[in-house]
PLY file of the C-alpha trace (Angstrom):
ply
format ascii 1.0
element vertex 297
property float x
property float y
property float z
element edge 296
property int vertex1
property int vertex2
end_header
13.37 4.15 -12.51
12.32 7.72 -11.77
9.44 7.85 -14.23
7.94 4.68 -12.82
7.00 6.14 -9.46
4.93 9.16 -10.43
1.88 8.16 -8.38
3.96 7.32 -5.33
6.10 10.43 -5.35
3.15 12.70 -6.08
1.14 11.32 -3.19
3.86 11.51 -0.56
5.45 14.81 -1.54
2.13 16.65 -2.07
1.07 15.66 1.43
4.39 16.69 2.97
4.42 20.05 1.20
0.82 20.73 2.15
1.66 19.91 5.75
4.68 22.23 5.71
2.66 25.07 4.16
0.24 24.86 7.08
2.89 24.52 9.80
2.80 28.23 10.71
-0.32 27.52 12.74
0.83 24.07 13.88
2.87 23.16 16.94
6.15 21.40 16.27
5.04 18.21 18.00
1.81 18.16 15.98
3.74 18.75 12.78
6.09 15.84 13.52
3.19 13.57 14.41
1.35 14.41 11.19
4.51 13.84 9.16
4.84 10.38 10.67
1.20 9.70 9.76
2.03 10.55 6.14
4.90 8.05 6.15
2.73 5.34 7.65
0.01 6.08 5.12
2.57 5.58 2.36
3.22 2.02 3.64
6.69 2.87 4.92
5.88 0.84 8.02
6.01 1.49 11.75
9.59 0.37 12.38
11.11 2.33 9.48
8.90 5.36 10.11
9.86 5.46 13.79
13.55 5.29 12.87
13.18 8.08 10.30
11.21 10.29 12.66
13.82 10.04 15.43
16.43 11.54 13.12
13.98 14.03 11.70
12.85 15.23 15.13
16.46 15.73 16.23
17.33 17.76 13.13
14.05 19.67 13.26
14.72 20.82 16.82
18.33 21.84 16.04
17.61 23.95 12.98
16.10 27.39 13.33
15.56 27.68 9.57
12.94 25.04 8.90
12.12 24.48 5.25
10.93 21.89 2.78
14.58 21.52 1.77
15.44 20.48 5.32
12.58 17.98 5.36
13.62 16.58 2.01
17.28 16.30 2.99
16.63 14.50 6.27
14.02 12.14 4.86
16.09 11.41 1.75
19.18 10.58 3.79
17.30 8.34 6.18
15.32 6.48 3.52
18.43 6.03 1.37
20.38 4.62 4.32
17.57 2.16 5.06
17.14 0.83 1.50
20.76 1.01 0.30
21.71 -2.41 1.77
18.97 -4.00 -0.38
20.63 -2.84 -3.61
22.03 -6.22 -4.66
21.12 -7.62 -8.07
21.46 -11.31 -8.81
24.98 -12.44 -9.67
24.17 -14.44 -12.80
27.70 -15.07 -14.06
29.09 -17.83 -11.89
31.64 -20.61 -11.97
28.90 -23.23 -11.74
25.23 -23.45 -12.80
22.62 -21.51 -10.86
19.14 -22.75 -9.96
16.63 -19.95 -9.36
13.59 -21.11 -7.41
10.72 -18.62 -7.75
8.19 -18.64 -4.90
5.42 -16.33 -3.77
1.74 -15.77 -3.18
-0.95 -16.25 -5.82
-0.92 -13.46 -8.37
2.43 -12.03 -7.27
3.87 -12.34 -10.78
6.15 -15.39 -10.49
5.63 -16.76 -14.00
5.84 -13.35 -15.65
9.02 -12.69 -13.67
10.43 -16.00 -14.92
10.01 -14.81 -18.51
11.51 -11.38 -17.83
14.43 -12.91 -15.95
15.12 -15.37 -18.78
15.08 -12.50 -21.25
17.51 -10.54 -19.03
19.84 -13.52 -18.64
19.95 -14.30 -22.35
20.94 -10.70 -23.06
24.02 -11.48 -20.98
24.84 -14.36 -23.33
23.96 -17.08 -20.83
21.77 -20.15 -21.42
18.48 -20.73 -19.59
16.16 -23.67 -18.86
12.63 -23.43 -17.43
11.09 -25.89 -14.99
7.27 -25.75 -14.88
6.72 -26.86 -11.28
3.38 -25.05 -10.92
1.47 -28.26 -11.55
-1.77 -27.12 -9.91
-2.79 -24.76 -12.69
-2.78 -25.90 -16.31
-2.83 -22.23 -17.29
0.46 -21.67 -15.47
2.16 -24.46 -17.41
0.74 -23.09 -20.65
1.96 -19.61 -19.72
5.54 -20.66 -19.09
5.57 -22.79 -22.24
4.45 -19.69 -24.12
7.19 -17.66 -22.45
9.65 -20.37 -23.40
8.66 -20.03 -27.04
8.91 -16.24 -26.81
12.41 -16.34 -25.28
13.63 -19.50 -27.09
14.02 -21.34 -23.78
13.33 -25.05 -23.34
10.69 -25.94 -20.74
10.68 -29.08 -18.59
7.02 -29.93 -18.09
5.43 -33.29 -17.31
1.72 -33.84 -16.75
0.95 -35.68 -13.54
4.38 -35.31 -11.97
4.72 -33.70 -8.56
6.59 -30.39 -8.33
9.67 -31.88 -6.65
10.04 -34.36 -9.50
9.85 -31.54 -12.04
12.52 -29.66 -10.11
14.75 -32.75 -10.08
14.37 -33.32 -13.81
15.00 -29.64 -14.56
18.29 -29.55 -12.66
19.41 -32.94 -14.00
18.66 -31.85 -17.56
20.37 -28.50 -17.02
23.53 -30.16 -15.79
23.54 -32.65 -18.66
23.10 -29.87 -21.23
25.53 -27.51 -19.44
22.87 -24.83 -18.95
23.99 -21.73 -17.07
20.78 -20.91 -15.21
17.71 -23.04 -14.47
14.55 -21.13 -13.47
11.94 -23.18 -11.63
8.44 -21.70 -11.43
6.31 -22.90 -8.50
2.63 -22.64 -7.69
1.34 -19.62 -5.82
0.59 -20.16 -2.18
-0.22 -18.21 0.94
2.40 -18.43 3.67
-0.15 -20.00 6.05
-0.83 -22.99 3.76
1.33 -25.48 5.63
1.01 -28.32 3.13
2.17 -26.10 0.26
5.00 -24.62 2.32
6.16 -28.17 3.08
6.11 -28.83 -0.66
8.56 -25.94 -1.17
10.79 -27.35 1.54
10.79 -30.68 -0.34
11.62 -28.97 -3.64
14.56 -27.18 -2.02
15.77 -30.43 -0.46
15.70 -32.11 -3.89
17.65 -29.26 -5.50
20.21 -29.23 -2.69
20.85 -32.87 -3.48
22.70 -31.57 -6.54
25.05 -29.39 -4.50
27.92 -28.61 -4.82
27.41 -28.97 -8.58
24.94 -26.06 -8.57
24.18 -22.90 -6.60
20.62 -22.32 -5.38
18.90 -18.95 -5.13
15.38 -18.85 -3.67
13.64 -15.68 -4.81
10.35 -14.42 -3.39
8.18 -12.37 -5.74
6.16 -9.66 -4.01
3.25 -7.72 -5.48
4.06 -4.14 -4.42
0.36 -3.24 -4.38
-0.29 -5.45 -1.35
1.20 -2.87 0.99
1.94 -4.04 4.52
0.88 -7.58 3.63
4.12 -7.69 1.63
6.13 -7.33 4.82
4.25 -10.20 6.46
4.84 -12.40 3.41
8.57 -11.69 3.43
8.86 -12.53 7.12
6.83 -15.76 7.00
8.31 -17.15 3.77
11.82 -16.42 4.98
11.22 -17.99 8.38
9.69 -21.12 6.84
11.81 -21.88 3.78
14.64 -19.34 3.68
14.71 -16.54 1.08
17.86 -15.30 -0.65
16.40 -12.31 -2.48
13.27 -10.48 -3.61
11.68 -9.36 -6.85
9.16 -6.55 -6.34
6.59 -6.68 -9.12
4.05 -4.15 -10.37
6.14 -1.15 -9.36
4.93 0.84 -12.37
2.97 3.78 -11.04
2.12 2.04 -7.80
1.01 4.24 -4.90
2.64 1.79 -2.49
6.32 2.18 -3.32
6.94 2.96 0.33
6.63 -0.75 1.08
10.24 -1.08 -0.10
11.25 0.97 2.93
9.00 -1.07 5.21
10.55 -4.34 4.02
14.05 -2.91 4.46
13.18 -1.81 7.99
12.19 -5.35 8.96
14.42 -7.64 6.91
17.62 -6.87 5.05
16.90 -9.22 2.14
18.43 -8.12 -1.19
16.08 -6.76 -3.84
17.34 -8.57 -6.91
15.06 -6.79 -9.37
11.89 -4.72 -9.68
9.19 -5.26 -12.28
8.05 -1.98 -13.85
5.59 -3.10 -16.53
4.17 -5.94 -18.56
6.84 -6.06 -21.26
9.67 -8.57 -21.35
12.20 -5.76 -20.87
10.41 -4.32 -17.85
12.77 -5.78 -15.28
15.29 -3.46 -13.64
18.01 -3.68 -11.06
17.01 -1.87 -7.89
18.77 1.47 -7.46
18.47 2.94 -3.96
19.44 6.48 -4.97
16.94 6.67 -7.82
14.22 5.05 -5.73
14.68 7.55 -2.89
14.67 10.51 -5.27
11.52 9.22 -6.95
9.76 8.62 -3.67
10.28 12.14 -2.35
10.35 14.41 -5.39
0 1
1 2
2 3
3 4
4 5
5 6
6 7
7 8
8 9
9 10
10 11
11 12
12 13
13 14
14 15
15 16
16 17
17 18
18 19
19 20
20 21
21 22
22 23
23 24
24 25
25 26
26 27
27 28
28 29
29 30
30 31
31 32
32 33
33 34
34 35
35 36
36 37
37 38
38 39
39 40
40 41
41 42
42 43
43 44
44 45
45 46
46 47
47 48
48 49
49 50
50 51
51 52
52 53
53 54
54 55
55 56
56 57
57 58
58 59
59 60
60 61
61 62
62 63
63 64
64 65
65 66
66 67
67 68
68 69
69 70
70 71
71 72
72 73
73 74
74 75
75 76
76 77
77 78
78 79
79 80
80 81
81 82
82 83
83 84
84 85
85 86
86 87
87 88
88 89
89 90
90 91
91 92
92 93
93 94
94 95
95 96
96 97
97 98
98 99
99 100
100 101
101 102
102 103
103 104
104 105
105 106
106 107
107 108
108 109
109 110
110 111
111 112
112 113
113 114
114 115
115 116
116 117
117 118
118 119
119 120
120 121
121 122
122 123
123 124
124 125
125 126
126 127
127 128
128 129
129 130
130 131
131 132
132 133
133 134
134 135
135 136
136 137
137 138
138 139
139 140
140 141
141 142
142 143
143 144
144 145
145 146
146 147
147 148
148 149
149 150
150 151
151 152
152 153
153 154
154 155
155 156
156 157
157 158
158 159
159 160
160 161
161 162
162 163
163 164
164 165
165 166
166 167
167 168
168 169
169 170
170 171
171 172
172 173
173 174
174 175
175 176
176 177
177 178
178 179
179 180
180 181
181 182
182 183
183 184
184 185
185 186
186 187
187 188
188 189
189 190
190 191
191 192
192 193
193 194
194 195
195 196
196 197
197 198
198 199
199 200
200 201
201 202
202 203
203 204
204 205
205 206
206 207
207 208
208 209
209 210
210 211
211 212
212 213
213 214
214 215
215 216
216 217
217 218
218 219
219 220
220 221
221 222
222 223
223 224
224 225
225 226
226 227
227 228
228 229
229 230
230 231
231 232
232 233
233 234
234 235
235 236
236 237
237 238
238 239
239 240
240 241
241 242
242 243
243 244
244 245
245 246
246 247
247 248
248 249
249 250
250 251
251 252
252 253
253 254
254 255
255 256
256 257
257 258
258 259
259 260
260 261
261 262
262 263
263 264
264 265
265 266
266 267
267 268
268 269
269 270
270 271
271 272
272 273
273 274
274 275
275 276
276 277
277 278
278 279
279 280
280 281
281 282
282 283
283 284
284 285
285 286
286 287
287 288
288 289
289 290
290 291
291 292
292 293
293 294
294 295
295 296
């Protein structure tokens, strides 16, 4: 993961080091305030930044020997403690079939994530079935069919059927064929589009009709480049339909890696995976220790 955050780590640490180098002529309170500005500018968010700065200020006042090592140690410890609870990859090996419902805003990388996740699952010797429930865009159906061919995964796709019906057929087919994991791709939507949010609620209700034969995992894909908008999306989607985990996409070289900390500061939803590129293998489990080291060094 470390090599994927070069832009993020360079931006944050260069600013911190430059601030420290100039602190000889800066009052302590001004130094602390400017450090908090750096964290906010890195999309770490107000709540998480405030929490970090309380600990930093306390340590900064106690230590007579102030150094970049002290700054790094305090910030690393605090950031790690904030994001560590999110380090929970998806448990794919289960006693019963799993339905993964992928939701998110337009362009967040849902369909691409579906392909990467299928590739990851198959490497663990489990079977996969796709459900093409993004019926609003013909290109989305074509994309997941293409991904199905690439990963040798069957796709349930029916022209003219509503998304809930596609979800029903996908789960029913998966159960009949004893598929391990069914991945259902949905259309992109903004969290303020009430009619589309209601559609997701209907899809979840249909899938839950198969319980207890299956487990259901609703995963929200988040484009890491959207900064603080990511936090708002997490909060609204979770409040409206209930989210079990996150996939953070486009984390390769993004200058907004701090949004992971912002999300963790607001909502302790597990980060199932991060997307670090366009390739089928560019899906990684989130590692809090590596992420923190990358962010600050």
